[in-house]
C-alpha positions in Angstrom: 15.2 142.5 52.3 14.5 139.8 54.2 18.2 137.9 53.0 20.1 141.0 54.1 18.2 141.4 57.6 19.3 137.4 58.4 22.7 137.9 57.3 22.5 140.8 59.6 21.5 139.2 62.5 23.8 136.3 61.6 26.8 139.0 61.6 25.7 140.0 64.9 25.5 137.1 66.3 28.4 135.7 65.2 30.2 139.2 66.6 28.7 138.6 70.1 29.9 135.2 70.4 33.2 136.1 69.5 32.8 138.8 72.3 31.9 136.5 74.2 34.2 133.7 73.7 36.6 136.1 74.1 35.6 137.5 77.1 35.9 133.8 78.6 39.2 133.3 77.4 40.5 135.8 78.6 38.8 135.5 82.0 40.3 131.5 82.1 43.5 133.0 80.6 43.4 135.8 83.9 42.5 132.8 86.1 45.1 130.3 85.2 47.6 133.3 85.5 45.9 134.0 89.0 47.1 130.2 89.9 50.4 130.1 88.5 51.5 133.3 90.3 49.9 132.0 93.7 52.3 129.0 92.7 55.0 131.1 92.3 54.7 132.8 95.1 54.6 129.1 97.6 57.3 128.2 95.8 59.7 131.4 96.4 58.6 131.3 100.3 59.0 127.7 100.6 62.5 127.8 98.7 63.3 130.9 101.0 62.3 128.6 104.1 64.6 125.8 102.8 67.1 128.3 102.5 66.9 129.5 105.5 67.2 126.0 106.7 69.9 124.4 105.3 71.8 127.9 106.2 71.0 126.4 109.8 72.2 123.5 109.9 75.6 124.8 108.0 76.0 126.6 110.5 75.2 123.2 113.0 77.5 121.4 111.2 80.3 124.0 111.0 80.2 124.2 114.9 80.3 120.3 115.2 83.4 120.7 113.0 85.1 123.1 115.4 84.4 120.6 118.5 85.9 117.7 116.5 88.3 119.6 116.0 88.8 121.6 119.2 88.9 118.0 120.8 91.2 116.1 118.4 93.6 118.7 119.4 93.3 118.6 122.9 93.6 114.7 122.2 96.2 115.1 120.5 98.0 117.2 123.4 97.5 114.9 126.0 
């Protein structure tokens, strides 16, 4: 009977350990997932900012190109 109780206690302790270990692992996984989600959101924000900045630069370059062409046409007509 004592052997049975010892085996039962060991099995119970092992199951509790497994449950605790699984909970810790799940918590760590969720924390890592949250960190990765935060990093992804930041990267998406940075990407959007860079797209906007790129579009602004492209617009300025297009305007400068048009001005240069205008000046070139004026010089040619002189």
